[in-house]
N, C-alpha and C positions, 0 to 999 in steps of 0.2 A: 537525649534529647539536643545537647551540645554538640555530641558528634556527627548525628545527621544534620543538624544546620553547617556546622563543618564540612562533611563532605558536599552538602550543598552548593557552598560559595567555591569550593576546588571542581564540581563539575561546571558550574555556569561558566565561571572564568578560565578553565581549561576550554571551553566551546568556542569562546570568544576568540579567546587567542590560538587556537585552531582555525577558524574560520578567518581572522584579520590575514594569518601566515599565506592559507589560499588565496585571499583579495589581492595581498601585495607581493607575496613572492611569487607563488605556483603561475598567477596570470600571466606574470611575463617571460615566463619559460615558452618555447615551441610545445605546439599542440604534439599530444601523441604518448610517448614513450618518455620523455623526461620530465614530463610536465606529471604523467601517472607515477613516476617513480619519486618525484618531489612530495606527493599527497599519500606513499604508502605510512607515514607516521601516524596522519591523521586518520587514516583507515583503522589502524591499531586502536586509535585513541578511542576512536568512536564505537569500536567494539567491545571495550574492557570499560569505560566509565560510565554505564547504567549499574554496572556490579557495586560502583560505592551506595549505592540508593537500598534501602533496608525494607521501602514498603513497597510490596509485589505491584502494585498500581504504578507507582511513579518507575519502578523500574521497567514493568511493562510499557508503559507510555515513552518514555526516554530511550528504552531500545528501540523502539519503532520509529521513532522519528528519527535519529542518528545512527543506529548501527544499522537499521535497513536503508529508509531514505534518503537522508541526506549523503550517508556513503554512496550510494549508486548515483546519487544524482553530481557527488565530485566525481564518478568516473567520468559520467558525462563531459563534466566542464574539462578534463583533462582531456578529450579531444575537440574542444572548443563547439559544445553542445549544449541547447539551452537546456533546462532554464537557467542555469546560473551564468551563461556566455551568451551573448555579451551583457558585461557587469556596468551598470550606471554611478553607483554608490557603495560605499562598504556597509551602510544601513539596510538597503533593499537587498545584498548578498548576504547577508546575515538571515536575515527575514524569511526569504526563499529558500537558504540551505536548512534552516533549523526547522521550518513549519511543512506538514505534508498538505500538497493542495497539486491541482492543475489547470494550466492557463488554458484560456479557450486557445484554440487555435487559429480562429478566423484573424484575431487582432488581440496580440494579446498584452499591448499596453494602451492604456488612454487616457485623453488629461482630464475626461469628465467619464469615467467609470458608473457602469451600471450597477445598481443595487441586484442581489440575489431575485429569480423569479418567486413570485407569489406560490407558487406553488410546491417551490422547495422551502419555502419560508412556514410554509401551513404545516409541511411534513414533518419540518424541523419540530416546529412546537408542538406537536402530536408524539414525536419523539421522546423530547424531552418531560413531557408529563407522564408517560406511559412507562419509561425507563425506570425510574425509582420506585414506581409503584409495584414493578413487575421484580424487582429487586427485593421487595420488603416482602411480596408473596411467595417468592420462592426461600428466601431467608427461615419464613415462618413456618412452611409445610412441605419441604424437600423431603423431610424423611416417611412422610406418610403418601408422596407420589410415585406414580408408576415410573420406572427409570426410563422408557423409551419416552414418555410425555416429558420428563424433567430433561433428557436432552434434547428436544426439540425448544423446548423454552430454552434452554443455552445458548444455542444456535441464534436465537432470537435475539437474546441478550446481546450476543456478542455483534449482531447486526447492528444492533440500535447503538451499543457504544462505539463503535467503529465509525459510522455514520456522523454521529453527533461530534466527534474527536475531529475528524477531519474537514466538516463543516467549519469548526470552531476556527482552525488552525487557518483556514482557505478565506475567514473573513478578516481576520487580523492581518494576511497577508494584502487585501482588498483595500482595508481602511489604511496601512502604512504605506504601500505603493502606489496604489492603484491598479494593481494587475487584475484583470476582469476574473473572476473565478467558474468554474463550473461546478457543480454538484457533486459531492463525495461519491453518492452512488445514484441511479436513475432505476429506481422502482424493481431493485431485483427481484423481487416476487411476482413479479411480471414476465422474467425471462420465458422465452417457448424452447430453449435449447440450452444443453452446455456453453455451448459456442457463444450463443447469445448472453448467457451468464457472465460467464467469467472473463469474456472481452469488451462486453460495452454495459453492463447493468452494474457489476457487485466491484467495489471499493476501488472506483476508477484511477484514484492516487497510484495505486500498488502496479495495478495494470497499465496506465500509460510509462509506469517508470521502467516495469518488466520490458515492454514492447521497443523501447527504445536501447536499454542495454543488454536484453538478451535475444529476443525474438528477432528485431530486424537485424542484429551483424550475424546470427547463426545461419539466417534464410539467406542473407548475401553469402555468407561461407559456402552453402551450396546452390548458389545460383546457376541455371541452366537446365535444372531438372525440375520437370513439373509437381515433384514431388519435393523440392527443397524445403516446402511450409512443415513436412513430418518431424525433422530433427529439430525444427526450431521451435515445435508445440512442444514437442516431449523434453527439450532443454530447459523451456522457461517455467513448465511445472515442477519440472525437476528441484530448480533453483530456489523456487518457491518456498516447495517445502522444506529444502535446506534454510531457508531463512525464517520461517516457523520454527525448526528445530532449534535454531540458534534463541530467536524470543525465548523460548519455553526453558532454555537453558539458562539463560539470563534470572526470569521469574522466580525459576527454580532454585537457584543461586547454585548452578554447578551439578544438579541431578544429570547420571548419564542420559542420552539422549533414549526414547526408546523405538524411534523413526517411524512413528504413528502417522507423523505427519508428513513425512517426506512419501510413505504409501498411499497416504490418504491422495495427494496431489499427484503422485504416478499415475495412481489408477487412473484421476480424472484427466490427466493428459492424455492417456491413451483410449478414454473413452472419448474424448474431443476429437481425437483421430479419426475414429471409428465412425464417431456421429458424421462428421463434415466429407469424408469416403462415401459413405452411404449415400448422403444427400445427395451428394455431385452423380451417384451414379442412378439414382432414382429421380433424378432430378424432373418436376415434370410429371410424372406417374403416380407419386404416393405421397401424400400431405396430410397429416392430421390436425386435427381440429385444434385452434390456439386455445383454448379451454384446456383440452385433454394434454397439449404439450407443455402448459404449464404447470397442470399438478404433476408429470411425469418429472417436468426438469427440478422443482425445488422438493419433490420427494426424494428423488436421488441425491440431490446436494446435501438435503438434512440427515438421512440416512447412510 
């Protein structure tokens, strides 16, 4: 117990020192390669720090917060891109860097910020009630359950956990800094296509981060071609798969990756490309009923 407390103290003191360095030192360097190089030690620290923690849950949370989201935000910061640029105070910088959230694009900072919409609050309240009940049920009955049903429940648990995790961190940002927040997800079970699910409904924090750090730069690199979005989509899903492998590496404390997550996201990236291409080819000629589209989309993601 004493060792764990010691590691936690090292973890958070290193995080604070690293973000303070980024705010006071790196922010004064020219945008681009020089600022990016100055942040390389921070990228390394944020990647290895979660390994200090013994609990799988805390390791998963901190790896998601810092190894993935914070590092990607700092990459954007190196090129003077939001959400960390421009920085108005050290407290705001640390809060925004440390917690996963998505700023509203229309007006990201207000003196009188609004509260989360009522429908979001109700949804989160229901999820908070359902999550522990579902965990308890799975824990007590998992040995007697059909493996396919168990897999579906596990997927649902992941959705609930991520949704609640991002909402709580977003609300902290809202309270501390006055930054308006968007919901962590937008009812992904109502998605009508893979493009709609991954791009506009599921885990908007990660989606927004990948859009600005991977999708847009790759699309810009191939600009001038009507198919410039294809390598951008494939690369984005590939990076997402690699980051999921890294998270699993942290949680399993160094177990060699199986590359299943990379394969999963690679498959979905290819399917999104095919889906978009087909929709463009048959635009206005063929359209599935909304209910059918939702069942097919959610079923494909779960399976």
